[in-house]
N, CA, C and O of each residue as an XYZ file, in Angstrom:
892
protein
N      91.071    -58.904    -18.256
C      90.528    -58.956    -17.540
C      89.248    -58.556    -17.201
O      88.649    -59.357    -16.484
N      88.546    -57.362    -17.568
C      87.841    -56.906    -17.494
C      87.320    -56.924    -18.776
O      86.467    -56.130    -19.172
N      87.855    -57.883    -19.485
C      87.405    -57.625    -21.274
C      86.453    -59.307    -21.182
O      85.626    -59.769    -21.968
N      86.920    -59.782    -20.100
C      85.936    -61.130    -20.207
C      84.960    -60.999    -18.824
O      83.982    -61.728    -18.660
N      85.316    -60.111    -18.001
C      83.915    -60.320    -17.258
C      82.948    -59.525    -17.727
O      81.877    -59.521    -17.120
N      83.095    -58.801    -18.744
C      81.639    -58.295    -20.101
C      81.505    -58.976    -20.243
O      80.557    -59.506    -19.663
N      82.436    -59.860    -21.331
C      81.556    -60.988    -22.195
C      80.874    -62.378    -21.047
O      80.150    -63.360    -21.215
N      81.362    -61.955    -20.261
C      80.824    -63.446    -19.293
C      80.177    -62.731    -18.379
O      79.943    -63.229    -17.279
N      79.682    -61.099    -18.778
C      77.890    -60.803    -17.776
C      77.444    -60.491    -19.264
O      76.321    -60.995    -19.266
N      77.612    -60.033    -20.370
C      77.107    -60.829    -21.468
C      76.351    -61.527    -22.027
O      75.413    -61.267    -22.781
N      76.990    -62.978    -21.447
C      76.225    -63.731    -22.064
C      75.296    -64.545    -20.707
O      74.065    -64.524    -20.697
N      75.801    -64.968    -20.036
C      75.145    -64.708    -18.531
C      73.563    -64.274    -18.679
O      72.645    -65.054    -18.426
N      73.391    -63.043    -19.083
C      72.038    -61.704    -19.730
C      71.747    -62.113    -20.874
O      70.607    -61.761    -21.178
N      72.319    -62.770    -21.749
C      71.520    -63.373    -22.959
C      70.549    -64.716    -22.716
O      69.421    -64.996    -23.123
N      71.543    -65.438    -21.835
C      71.493    -66.828    -21.768
C      69.966    -66.544    -20.986
O      68.899    -66.966    -21.432
N      70.109    -65.762    -19.767
C      68.665    -65.656    -18.971
C      68.022    -65.023    -19.701
O      66.963    -65.644    -19.798
N      67.937    -63.538    -20.729
C      66.776    -63.524    -21.327
C      65.971    -64.543    -21.773
O      64.745    -64.647    -21.805
N      67.356    -65.693    -22.303
C      66.887    -66.448    -23.839
C      66.138    -67.164    -22.544
O      65.156    -67.668    -23.089
N      66.037    -67.544    -20.905
C      65.121    -68.717    -20.238
C      64.252    -67.400    -20.099
O      63.203    -67.764    -19.568
N      64.219    -66.398    -20.271
C      63.073    -65.983    -20.208
C      61.941    -65.711    -21.198
O      60.868    -65.205    -20.871
N      62.141    -65.943    -21.952
C      61.457    -66.486    -23.425
C      60.888    -67.425    -23.685
O      59.776    -67.489    -24.208
N      62.012    -68.838    -23.146
C      61.366    -70.103    -22.972
C      59.971    -70.091    -21.724
O      59.640    -71.205    -21.320
N      59.544    -69.410    -21.408
C      59.160    -69.393    -20.305
C      57.874    -68.489    -20.311
O      56.972    -68.503    -19.474
N      58.000    -67.534    -21.664
C      56.282    -67.378    -22.094
C      56.184    -67.859    -23.006
O      55.884    -66.900    -23.717
N      56.217    -69.445    -24.205
C      56.372    -69.596    -25.135
C      54.983    -70.135    -24.044
O      53.893    -69.763    -24.479
N      54.944    -70.621    -23.249
C      53.448    -71.492    -22.567
C      52.650    -70.175    -21.372
O      51.923    -70.408    -20.407
N      53.024    -69.112    -21.786
C      52.186    -67.851    -21.417
C      51.652    -67.572    -21.228
O      50.969    -68.532    -21.586
N      50.932    -66.899    -20.838
C      49.535    -66.069    -21.094
C      49.622    -64.619    -21.061
O      49.476    -64.088    -19.960
N      49.936    -63.534    -22.565
C      49.834    -62.506    -22.312
C      48.411    -61.645    -21.817
O      47.308    -61.698    -22.361
N      48.955    -60.544    -20.164
C      47.763    -60.054    -20.102
C      47.686    -59.272    -20.817
O      48.755    -58.743    -20.514
N      47.211    -58.492    -21.808
C      47.230    -57.257    -22.409
C      45.016    -57.114    -22.109
O      44.237    -58.043    -21.895
N      44.726    -55.667    -22.229
C      43.412    -56.019    -22.376
C      41.926    -56.777    -22.317
O      41.076    -56.604    -21.443
N      41.828    -57.715    -23.541
C      41.208    -58.430    -23.816
C      41.204    -59.753    -22.664
O      40.164    -60.308    -22.312
N      42.561    -60.122    -22.171
C      42.116    -60.815    -21.113
C      41.768    -60.300    -19.718
O      41.063    -60.932    -18.931
N      42.272    -59.198    -19.487
C      42.056    -58.361    -18.353
C      40.298    -58.501    -17.923
O      39.827    -58.791    -16.824
N      39.538    -58.167    -19.270
C      38.145    -57.690    -19.085
C      37.593    -59.061    -19.206
O      36.565    -59.180    -18.540
N      38.016    -60.345    -19.966
C      37.438    -61.398    -19.728
C      36.968    -61.979    -18.274
O      36.047    -62.682    -17.860
N      38.745    -60.922    -17.415
C      38.304    -61.706    -15.929
C      37.382    -60.428    -14.917
O      37.307    -60.497    -13.690
N      36.731    -59.288    -15.781
C      36.022    -58.573    -15.201
C      36.438    -56.920    -14.713
O      35.889    -56.163    -13.913
N      37.559    -56.770    -15.514
C      38.398    -55.373    -14.869
C      39.555    -55.273    -15.991
O      40.106    -56.225    -16.543
N      39.870    -53.455    -16.267
C      40.924    -53.222    -17.074
C      41.576    -52.974    -16.056
O      41.132    -52.662    -14.951
N      43.299    -53.175    -16.570
C      44.369    -52.415    -15.581
C      43.860    -50.855    -15.430
O      43.687    -50.316    -14.337
N      43.698    -50.370    -16.398
C      43.064    -48.762    -16.470
C      41.646    -48.613    -15.910
O      41.175    -47.533    -16.266
N      41.253    -48.949    -15.555
C      40.054    -48.868    -14.964
C      40.324    -48.704    -13.235
O      41.211    -49.343    -12.669
N      39.890    -48.248    -12.894
C      40.136    -48.160    -10.864
C      39.860    -48.754    -10.186
O      38.694    -48.523     -9.867
N      40.336    -49.618     -9.604
C      39.829    -50.171     -8.905
C      40.636    -50.776     -7.055
O      41.630    -51.440     -6.763
N      39.693    -50.187     -6.349
C      40.161    -50.604     -4.978
C      40.914    -51.358     -4.097
O      40.367    -52.448     -4.265
N      42.087    -51.622     -2.987
C      42.703    -52.676     -2.920
C      43.567    -53.559     -3.880
O      43.636    -52.985     -4.967
N      43.998    -54.305     -3.881
C      44.907    -55.200     -4.543
C      45.120    -56.691     -4.656
O      45.164    -57.370     -3.630
N      45.274    -57.307     -6.013
C      44.744    -58.665     -5.721
C      46.604    -59.369     -5.580
O      46.898    -60.547     -5.376
N      47.816    -57.900     -5.816
C      48.426    -59.333     -5.253
C      48.737    -59.479     -3.786
O      48.275    -58.730     -2.925
N      50.031    -61.086     -3.421
C      50.382    -60.427     -2.178
C      51.309    -59.891     -1.969
O      51.677    -60.155     -0.824
N      52.307    -58.873     -2.727
C      53.187    -58.285     -2.885
C      53.177    -57.434     -3.908
O      53.291    -57.941     -5.024
N      53.042    -55.953     -3.810
C      52.824    -54.689     -4.732
C      53.824    -54.973     -5.826
O      53.545    -54.912     -7.023
N      55.416    -55.395     -5.168
C      56.677    -55.144     -5.308
C      57.065    -56.104     -5.972
O      56.715    -57.213     -5.567
N      57.841    -56.033     -7.105
C      58.206    -57.664     -8.219
C      59.492    -57.670     -6.893
O      60.252    -56.829     -6.413
N      59.284    -58.709     -6.733
C      60.422    -60.336     -6.320
C      61.579    -60.778     -7.274
O      61.447    -60.693     -8.495
N      62.457    -61.144     -6.819
C      62.835    -61.691     -7.720
C      62.410    -64.233     -6.902
O      62.484    -64.937     -5.895
N      61.886    -64.305     -8.960
C      61.510    -65.286     -8.652
C      62.215    -66.442     -9.042
O      62.655    -66.357    -10.189
N      62.516    -67.720     -8.329
C      62.637    -68.817     -9.281
C      62.373    -70.039     -9.441
O      62.500    -71.005     -8.688
N      61.861    -69.897    -10.840
C      60.932    -70.695    -11.819
C      61.793    -72.723    -12.154
O      62.848    -73.015    -12.717
N      60.907    -73.485    -11.612
C      61.263    -74.864    -12.048
C      60.955    -75.491    -13.093
O      60.506    -76.616    -12.873
N      61.000    -75.298    -13.769
C      60.150    -75.904    -14.870
C      60.383    -77.255    -14.999
O      61.486    -77.687    -14.665
N      58.930    -78.533    -15.730
C      59.497    -79.286    -16.067
C      60.119    -79.906    -16.924
O      59.602    -79.941    -18.040
N      61.442    -80.614    -16.717
C      62.362    -80.764    -18.065
C      63.100    -79.952    -18.527
O      63.880    -80.266    -19.426
N      63.017    -78.322    -17.872
C      63.795    -77.354    -18.503
C      64.175    -76.485    -17.893
O      64.061    -76.476    -16.668
N      64.899    -75.223    -18.769
C      65.960    -74.542    -18.008
C      65.157    -73.526    -16.614
O      64.168    -72.836    -16.859
N      65.910    -73.613    -14.890
C      65.388    -72.900    -14.347
C      65.786    -71.454    -14.759
O      66.712    -71.083    -15.479
N      64.819    -70.732    -14.097
C      64.510    -69.420    -14.798
C      64.392    -68.281    -13.868
O      63.331    -67.700    -14.093
N      65.134    -67.672    -12.806
C      65.181    -66.762    -12.214
C      64.593    -65.199    -13.344
O      64.857    -64.845    -14.493
N      63.484    -64.502    -11.938
C      63.246    -63.363    -13.160
C      62.521    -62.544    -11.632
O      62.055    -63.123    -10.651
N      62.649    -60.849    -11.901
C      61.783    -60.029    -11.476
C      59.915    -60.370    -11.352
O      59.410    -59.288    -11.654
N      59.171    -61.025    -11.155
C      57.678    -61.547    -10.700
C      56.855    -61.483     -9.265
O      57.071    -61.690     -8.071
N      55.359    -60.905    -10.468
C      54.673    -61.230     -8.914
C      53.497    -61.719     -9.132
O      52.775    -61.797    -10.126
N      53.385    -62.147     -7.676
C      52.413    -63.336     -7.294
C      50.403    -62.141     -7.723
O      50.156    -61.140     -7.051
N      49.824    -62.430     -8.385
C      48.618    -62.638     -8.736
C      47.136    -63.003     -8.064
O      46.235    -62.917     -8.898
N      46.879    -63.229     -7.285
C      45.880    -64.236     -6.189
C      44.853    -64.526     -7.075
O      44.571    -65.683     -7.386
N      44.002    -63.084     -7.700
C      43.089    -62.396     -8.964
C      43.272    -64.356     -9.935
O      42.932    -65.535     -9.837
N      43.990    -63.460    -10.707
C      44.704    -64.913    -11.782
C      45.212    -65.946    -11.034
O      45.370    -66.953    -11.725
N      45.461    -66.052    -10.124
C      46.004    -67.322     -9.414
C      46.617    -67.468    -10.359
O      46.206    -68.297    -11.170
N      47.924    -66.678    -10.660
C      49.200    -66.982    -11.289
C      50.458    -65.920    -11.071
O      50.438    -64.864    -10.439
N      51.523    -66.510    -11.770
C      52.797    -64.905    -11.334
C      52.925    -64.636    -12.832
O      53.180    -65.434    -13.734
N      52.640    -63.054    -12.893
C      53.108    -61.939    -13.674
C      55.061    -61.705    -13.584
O      55.819    -61.570    -12.623
N      55.399    -61.768    -15.770
C      56.310    -61.432    -14.995
C      56.326    -60.573    -16.419
O      55.434    -60.483    -17.262
N      57.400    -60.086    -16.399
C      57.684    -58.918    -18.377
C      59.124    -59.749    -18.741
O      60.077    -60.346    -18.241
N      58.266    -59.127    -20.519
C      59.479    -60.028    -21.186
C      59.345    -58.863    -22.082
O      58.133    -58.729    -22.254
N      60.086    -57.803    -22.847
C      60.514    -57.209    -24.101
C      59.121    -56.019    -23.666
O      58.341    -55.641    -24.541
N      59.001    -55.534    -22.143
C      57.956    -54.871    -22.148
C      56.322    -55.260    -22.140
O      55.551    -54.319    -21.949
N      55.830    -56.427    -22.313
C      55.240    -57.519    -21.957
C      54.767    -58.324    -20.434
O      55.433    -58.136    -19.416
N      53.943    -58.931    -20.438
C      53.582    -58.559    -18.852
C      52.557    -60.236    -19.177
O      51.481    -60.189    -19.775
N      53.054    -61.345    -18.746
C      53.016    -62.696    -19.040
C      52.340    -63.303    -17.303
O      52.580    -62.970    -16.142
N      51.338    -64.420    -18.015
C      50.772    -65.316    -16.514
C      51.553    -66.717    -16.966
O      51.738    -67.596    -17.808
N      51.795    -66.246    -15.890
C      53.136    -68.243    -16.628
C      51.769    -69.531    -15.805
O      51.035    -69.637    -14.823
N      52.111    -70.144    -16.874
C      51.195    -71.407    -17.532
C      51.712    -72.438    -16.222
O      52.814    -72.697    -15.738
N      50.395    -72.840    -15.951
C      50.674    -73.717    -14.609
C      51.509    -75.121    -14.775
O      52.302    -75.750    -14.073
N      50.816    -75.308    -16.284
C      51.000    -76.849    -16.576
C      52.590    -76.943    -17.337
O      53.071    -77.839    -18.031
N      53.234    -75.453    -16.831
C      55.464    -76.313    -17.006
C      55.417    -76.326    -15.843
O      55.716    -77.196    -16.661
N      55.355    -76.305    -14.536
C      55.734    -75.300    -13.284
C      55.719    -76.465    -12.265
O      54.732    -76.874    -11.654
N      57.015    -76.935    -12.189
C      57.325    -77.835    -10.935
C      56.780    -77.112     -9.309
O      55.996    -77.678     -8.547
N      57.573    -75.447     -9.004
C      57.066    -74.945     -8.344
C      58.035    -73.360     -8.623
O      58.923    -73.217     -9.464
N      57.545    -72.339     -7.669
C      58.456    -71.362     -7.531
C      58.727    -70.680     -6.017
O      58.055    -70.485     -5.004
N      59.997    -70.452     -6.423
C      60.288    -70.337     -5.121
C      60.680    -68.688     -4.959
O      61.559    -68.207     -5.675
N      59.972    -67.885     -3.983
C      60.314    -66.945     -3.668
C      60.310    -66.401     -2.406
O      59.772    -67.060     -1.517
N      61.142    -64.587     -1.957
C      61.167    -65.176     -0.748
C      61.357    -65.894      0.677
O      60.826    -65.781      1.782
N      62.480    -66.774      0.058
C      62.313    -67.932      0.973
C      61.124    -68.542      1.005
O      60.953    -69.149      2.062
N      60.185    -68.615      0.201
C      58.699    -69.073      0.289
C      58.367    -70.601     -1.013
O      58.263    -70.388     -2.221
N      58.305    -71.411     -0.657
C      57.534    -72.701     -1.830
C      56.644    -72.233     -2.375
O      55.768    -71.831     -1.609
N      56.430    -72.073     -3.577
C      54.682    -72.231     -4.399
C      55.217    -73.126     -4.988
O      56.363    -73.437     -5.314
N      53.149    -73.920     -5.188
C      53.277    -74.942     -5.837
C      51.798    -74.721     -6.954
O      51.096    -73.785     -6.571
N      51.249    -75.469     -8.284
C      49.800    -75.649     -8.353
C      49.709    -76.803     -7.311
O      50.565    -77.488     -6.752
N      48.096    -76.752     -7.251
C      47.714    -77.346     -6.492
C      46.132    -77.366     -7.664
O      45.716    -76.279     -8.063
N      45.471    -78.563     -8.055
C      44.455    -78.354     -9.410
C      42.921    -78.896     -7.839
O      42.669    -80.085     -7.643
N      42.423    -78.118     -7.277
C      41.072    -78.541     -6.089
C      39.544    -77.489     -6.837
O      39.327    -76.943     -7.919
N      39.068    -77.591     -6.019
C      37.698    -76.583     -6.430
C      37.607    -76.506     -5.356
O      37.879    -77.313     -4.467
N      36.886    -74.711     -5.312
C      36.976    -74.205     -4.091
C      35.146    -72.911     -5.246
O      35.070    -71.971     -6.037
N      34.429    -73.625     -4.676
C      32.977    -73.102     -5.437
C      32.603    -73.685     -6.118
O      31.522    -73.282     -6.547
N      32.939    -74.530     -6.515
C      32.408    -75.503     -8.069
C      33.235    -75.248     -8.761
O      32.910    -75.765     -9.830
N      34.747    -74.450     -8.956
C      35.522    -74.693     -9.696
C      37.077    -74.756     -9.697
O      37.930    -74.055     -9.153
N      37.152    -76.059    -10.657
C      38.117    -77.075    -10.024
C      39.217    -76.948    -10.922
O      39.089    -77.478    -12.025
N      40.482    -76.225    -10.603
C      40.668    -75.647    -11.481
C      42.839    -75.827    -10.759
O      43.158    -76.409     -9.722
N      43.686    -75.227    -11.600
C      44.371    -75.532    -10.818
C      44.585    -74.148    -10.171
O      44.239    -73.098    -10.711
N      45.303    -74.255     -8.728
C      45.708    -72.530     -8.239
C      47.115    -72.546     -7.618
O      47.990    -73.400     -7.761
N      47.145    -71.065     -6.674
C      48.606    -71.244     -6.128
C      48.274    -71.513     -4.939
O      47.298    -71.151     -4.282
N      49.281    -72.278     -4.653
C      49.700    -72.350     -3.343
C      50.971    -72.939     -2.182
O      51.680    -73.943     -2.249
N      50.894    -71.833     -1.120
C      52.324    -71.896     -0.513
C      52.479    -73.074      0.707
O      51.686    -73.007      1.646
N      53.292    -73.932      0.693
C      54.023    -75.320      0.618
C      54.278    -74.562      2.916
O      55.352    -74.233      3.421
N      53.418    -74.564      3.353
C      53.779    -74.462      5.175
C      54.309    -75.167      5.881
O      55.057    -74.790      6.783
N      53.944    -76.725      5.537
C      54.873    -77.707      6.393
C      55.312    -78.714      5.523
O      55.263    -78.549      4.305
N      55.827    -79.961      6.146
C      56.601    -81.181      5.233
C      56.741    -82.139      6.026
O      57.478    -81.850      6.969
N      56.399    -83.014      6.039
C      56.413    -84.897      6.984
C      56.951    -85.743      5.801
O      56.054    -86.255      5.131
N      58.066    -85.972      5.445
C      57.881    -86.762      4.499
C      57.477    -86.618      2.841
O      57.898    -85.866      1.962
N      56.336    -87.832      2.850
C      55.760    -87.046      1.343
C      54.294    -86.102      1.467
O      53.628    -85.422      0.687
N      54.216    -86.485      2.920
C      52.954    -85.485      3.473
C      53.132    -83.813      2.982
O      54.248    -83.485      2.577
N      52.390    -83.109      3.008
C      52.697    -81.561      3.044
C      50.989    -80.638      3.633
O      49.772    -80.823      3.591
N      51.596    -80.025      3.939
C      50.588    -78.726      4.698
C      50.942    -77.406      3.509
O      51.965    -76.758      3.291
N      49.338    -77.386      2.801
C      49.834    -75.490      2.145
C      48.837    -74.612      2.376
O      48.001    -75.207      3.056
N      48.484    -73.486      2.159
C      47.795    -72.766      1.798
C      47.556    -72.001      1.044
O      48.495    -71.444      0.475
N      45.894    -71.569      0.647
C      45.410    -71.474     -0.833
C      45.064    -69.923      0.682
O      44.784    -69.817      1.876
N      45.327    -69.160     -0.421
C      44.515    -67.796     -0.099
C      43.534    -66.804     -1.574
O      43.618    -67.440     -2.625
N      43.317    -66.451     -1.613
C      42.103    -66.612     -2.564
C      41.392    -64.541     -2.209
O      41.167    -63.914     -1.174
N      41.273    -64.140     -3.922
C      40.889    -62.825     -3.750
C      39.119    -62.239     -5.050
O      38.915    -62.334     -6.260
N      38.685    -61.953     -4.432
C      37.525    -61.550     -5.193
C      37.603    -60.499     -5.923
O      38.669    -59.892     -6.018
N      36.478    -60.102     -6.569
C      36.271    -58.875     -7.119
C      34.747    -58.488     -7.244
O      33.744    -59.043     -7.693
N      34.991    -57.458     -6.728
C      33.618    -57.035     -6.305
C      33.406    -55.623     -7.321
O      34.173    -54.686     -7.541
N      32.034    -55.916     -7.819
C      31.745    -54.626     -8.863
C      31.305    -53.543     -7.925
O      31.068    -53.672     -6.724
N      31.222    -52.317     -8.745
C      31.229    -50.979     -8.377
C      29.386    -50.910     -8.650
O      28.728    -51.318     -9.607
N      28.862    -50.077     -7.112
C      28.120    -49.887     -6.411
C      27.401    -48.254     -7.101
O      27.583    -47.163     -6.560
N      26.719    -48.439     -8.177
C      26.366    -46.629     -8.106
C      25.646    -46.426     -7.198
O      24.995    -47.051     -6.361
N      26.014    -44.740     -7.702
C      24.873    -44.409     -7.206
C      23.743    -44.534     -7.121
O      23.286    -44.804     -8.232
N      22.493    -44.452     -5.867
C      21.161    -44.997     -6.327
C      19.627    -45.229     -5.116
O      19.263    -46.187     -4.434
N      18.999    -43.656     -5.350
C      18.885    -43.268     -3.987
C      18.951    -43.434     -2.666
O      18.965    -42.280     -2.236
N      19.009    -44.288     -1.610
C      19.847    -44.117     -0.130
C      21.237    -45.028     -0.270
O      21.662    -45.213      0.871
N      21.962    -45.565     -1.106
C      22.810    -46.259     -1.546
C      23.686    -45.521     -1.905
O      23.794    -44.863     -2.939
N      24.255    -45.611     -1.145
C      25.617    -44.641     -1.568
C      27.201    -45.625     -2.311
O      27.579    -46.714     -1.880
N      27.900    -44.801     -3.535
C      28.184    -45.413     -4.524
C      29.724    -46.220     -3.907
O      30.401    -45.624     -3.070
N      30.033    -47.230     -4.288
C      31.084    -47.349     -3.926
C      32.149    -48.366     -4.965
O      31.809    -49.439     -5.463
N      33.291    -47.800     -5.094
C      34.523    -47.971     -6.791
C      34.474    -50.043     -6.658
O      34.384    -50.774     -5.671
N      34.563    -50.292     -7.860
C      34.864    -51.824     -7.855
C      36.059    -51.806     -7.030
O      36.904    -50.911     -7.020
N      36.056    -53.123     -6.176
C      37.669    -53.491     -5.222
C      37.439    -54.763     -4.960
O      36.366    -55.360     -5.052
N      38.850    -55.315     -4.508
C      39.294    -56.634     -4.587
C      38.859    -57.082     -3.036
O      39.146    -56.368     -2.075
N      38.326    -58.012     -2.937
C      38.140    -58.342     -1.016
C      39.295    -59.905     -1.266
O      39.621    -60.437     -2.327
N      39.525    -60.133     -0.398
C      40.487    -60.870      0.166
C      40.005    -62.494      0.939
O      40.780    -62.800      1.845
N      39.292    -63.134      0.785
C      38.240    -64.275      1.993
C      39.837    -65.172      2.116
O      40.828    -65.520      1.473
N      39.238    -65.207      3.348
C      39.939    -66.060      4.672
C      40.544    -67.385      3.708
O      40.225    -68.002      2.691
N      41.677    -67.372      4.791
C      42.878    -68.295      4.262
C      42.058    -69.825      4.074
O      41.017    -69.937      4.721
N      42.422    -70.817      3.350
C      42.141    -72.340      3.988
C      43.128    -72.777      3.315
O      43.801    -72.294      2.403
N      43.143    -73.846      3.921
C      44.221    -74.426      4.029
C      44.169    -76.694      3.231
O      43.454    -77.573      3.714
N      44.871    -76.823      2.382
C      45.035    -77.525      1.537
C      46.515    -79.029      2.280
O      47.641    -78.842      2.739
N      45.842    -80.146      2.086
C      47.481    -81.528      2.266
C      47.141    -82.045      1.124
O      46.266    -81.861      0.277
N      47.996    -82.708      1.286
C      47.971    -83.628      0.097
C      49.275    -85.220      1.573
O      50.136    -85.182      2.453
N      48.634    -85.982      0.982
C      48.665    -87.235      2.466
C      47.882    -88.461      1.746
O      46.678    -88.677      1.613
N      49.191    -89.277      1.279
C      48.720    -90.728      0.406
C      48.708    -90.285     -0.902
O      48.231    -91.200     -1.573
N      49.029    -89.212     -1.704
C      48.868    -88.930     -2.422
C      47.800    -87.622     -3.571
O      47.908    -87.103     -4.682
N      46.882    -87.611     -2.466
C      45.713    -86.939     -2.751
C      46.111    -86.066     -2.080
O      46.929    -86.052     -1.161
N      45.195    -84.889     -2.798
C      44.868    -83.054     -2.102
C      43.842    -82.497     -1.763
O      43.002    -81.979     -2.499
N      43.847    -82.554     -0.880
C      42.296    -82.785      0.009
C      42.124    -81.081      0.532
O      42.101    -81.110      1.762
N      42.036    -80.076      0.186
C      41.056    -79.005      0.381
C      40.229    -79.213      1.943
O      39.191    -79.862      2.077
N      40.883    -78.577      2.932
C      40.070    -78.727      4.716
C      38.562    -78.372      4.862
O      38.516    -77.283      5.434
N      37.860    -78.625      4.709
C      36.934    -78.299      4.988
C      35.966    -78.815      6.568
O      35.199    -78.120      7.234
N      36.472    -80.592      6.830
C      36.447    -81.057      7.721
C      37.349    -81.372      7.756
O      38.191    -81.307      6.860
N      37.544    -82.213      9.769
C      38.644    -82.976      9.934
C      38.260    -84.742      9.232
O      39.057    -85.627      8.921
N      36.925    -84.733      9.181
C      36.341    -86.498      8.221
C      37.627    -86.069      6.948
O      38.706    -86.457      6.501
N      37.153    -85.580      6.877
C      38.287    -85.615      4.893
C      39.579    -85.913      5.268
O      40.286    -85.874      4.260
N      40.552    -86.341      6.780
C      42.161    -86.367      6.684
C      41.235    -88.180      7.552
O      41.341    -89.201      6.872
N      40.571    -88.266      8.749
C      40.293    -89.486      8.715
C      39.463    -90.604      7.750
O      39.425    -91.814      7.972
N      38.893    -89.992      6.769
C      38.579    -90.630      6.559
C      39.614    -92.116      5.187
O      39.331    -93.255      4.815
N      40.895    -91.055      4.892
C      41.691    -91.729      4.617
C      42.532    -92.925      6.001
O      43.485    -93.558      5.546
N      42.263    -93.148      7.253
C      43.293    -93.651      7.788
C      42.182    -94.892      8.180
O      42.821    -95.481      9.052
N      40.783    -95.689      8.029
C      39.899    -96.448      8.355
C      39.859    -96.720      9.854
O      39.122    -96.706     10.840
N      41.592    -97.081      9.261
C      41.889    -98.038     11.010
C      42.446    -97.526     12.146
O      42.692    -98.281     13.086
N      42.843    -95.559     12.243
C      43.607    -95.008     12.948
C      42.642    -93.873     13.270
O      42.865    -92.894     13.981
N      41.303    -94.252     12.480
C      40.001    -92.421     12.649
C      40.233    -92.538     13.805
O      41.190    -91.778     13.956
N      39.914    -93.179     15.194
C      40.077    -93.080     16.441
C      40.744    -92.293     17.049
O      40.692    -91.211     17.634
N      41.463    -93.178     16.746
C      43.221    -92.266     17.782
C      43.052    -90.647     16.789
O      42.943    -89.474     17.149
N      43.088    -91.164     15.738
C      43.168    -89.421     14.429
C      42.189    -88.430     15.733
O      42.612    -87.508     16.431
N      40.036    -89.371     15.687
C      39.986    -88.043     16.550
C      39.929    -87.880     17.634
O      39.534    -86.753     17.933
N      40.210    -88.684     18.638
C      40.621    -88.542     19.939
C      41.749    -87.577     19.957
O      41.485    -86.568     20.610
N      43.041    -87.604     19.373
C      44.153    -86.564     19.272
C      43.207    -84.989     18.820
O      43.359    -83.804     19.115
N      42.549    -85.495     18.259
C      41.948    -83.874     17.773
C      41.432    -83.138     18.824
O      41.587    -81.920     18.913
N      40.814    -83.827     19.642
C      39.655    -83.174     20.798
C      40.927    -83.300     22.058
O      41.122    -82.422     22.899
N      41.442    -84.152     21.990
C      42.639    -83.793     23.119
C      43.033    -82.800     23.554
O      42.986    -82.313     24.683
N      43.531    -82.404     22.428
C      44.378    -80.888     21.300
C      43.686    -79.913     20.997
O      43.922    -78.705     20.975
N      42.371    -80.817     20.645
C      41.862    -78.990     20.856
C      42.113    -78.296     19.206
O      42.117    -77.112     18.869
N      42.212    -78.916     18.793
C      42.851    -78.495     16.903
C      41.145    -78.355     16.762
O      40.120    -78.774     17.301
N      41.668    -77.302     15.445
C      40.816    -76.689     14.671
C      41.346    -76.528     13.364
O      42.534    -76.225     13.255
N      40.283    -76.767     11.847
C      40.331    -76.419     11.276
C      41.151    -75.293     10.088
O      41.998    -75.391      9.200
N      40.175    -74.052     10.807
C      41.740    -72.433     10.013
C      42.819    -72.361     11.377
O      43.195    -71.226     11.672
N      43.207    -73.225     12.010
C      45.019    -72.387     12.685
C      45.723    -73.184     11.784
O      45.575    -74.384     11.552
N      46.257    -72.638     11.456
C      47.812    -73.368     10.746
C      48.441    -74.206     12.018
O      48.784    -75.365     11.787
N      48.589    -73.747     13.183
C      49.524    -73.654     14.686
C      48.499    -75.483     14.472
O      48.822    -75.968     13.387
N      47.894    -76.027     14.927
C      47.154    -76.832     15.010
C      47.504    -77.791     13.091
O      47.526    -79.015     12.953
N      47.566    -77.496     12.760
C      47.490    -78.413     11.566
C      48.176    -78.598     10.788
O      47.807    -79.016      9.691
N      49.823    -78.267     11.186
C      50.565    -78.367     11.517
C      51.256    -80.014     12.538
O      52.037    -80.929     12.276
N      50.512    -79.667     13.571
C      50.560    -81.291     15.027
C      49.899    -81.829     14.195
O      50.279    -83.000     14.210
N      48.921    -81.686     13.256
C      48.327    -83.019     12.653
C      48.819    -83.384     11.891
O      48.439    -84.495     11.519
N      49.951    -82.756     11.150
C      49.960    -83.248      9.876
C      51.539    -84.145     10.288
O      52.101    -84.870      9.466
N      52.088    -83.891     11.779
C      52.839    -84.948     12.199
C      52.886    -85.752     12.899
O      53.846    -86.407     13.304
N      50.917    -85.828     13.319
C      50.743    -86.977     14.411
C      50.180    -87.623     12.949
O      49.067    -87.991     13.324
N      50.230    -87.862     12.014
C      48.660    -88.505     10.977
C      50.258    -89.287     10.615
O      50.384    -90.490     10.841
N      51.520    -88.399      9.995
C      52.969    -88.750      9.604
C      52.879    -89.893      9.394
O      52.734    -90.453      8.307
N      52.968    -90.396     10.567
C      53.766    -91.068     12.107
C      52.951    -92.008     11.791
O      53.388    -93.045     12.290
N      51.826    -92.234     11.125
C      50.836    -93.655     11.265
C      50.895    -94.287     10.229
O      51.196    -93.750      9.163
N      50.523    -95.985     10.389
C      51.654    -97.047      9.587
C      49.795    -96.631      8.844
O      49.427    -97.137      7.784
């Protein structure tokens, strides 16, 4: 019985390692060259953190038409991706092969939209869903360069600074970075006045998560 248990565990471990290796095939290895291309080395001191959580957490990676992989991971919002290790090397998952990632009972997906003119795949967290319509939140972090002492200027180390969260809607098959409510009302020309009235009467704001969940529920029942 013990032998059977050992064999089962061994096979399970082998399958998991194989799945991790498969995940690594379409990944970017995070070496010093990649770090420098993004503006910093891991050996260089940078204040703050680009991670939503500094500790590794078991993440479930749902790949497109491939094996589901469970592996320890960290979400690096400066790289806009999930880090994980295979054979003592750190990799960054390729967004194009991932359907979704489940971590800490939360669902993350990659959505392509533009922030400050840069249209690239970005990691967003799903916060609400009504039928095919969904609401996501996106959190980004910037790397602020080191300030060296000069005259009356106080030195500061390079540091990561987090930006205010922004919200993203998936409505009618379109991905919308919410900057104002016009981007929503334009999708419903027949109901534009009704939506505007609903927003005004309920004092909805574009940067309030609870307000946006309410709005998602309202527009999802429109024909």
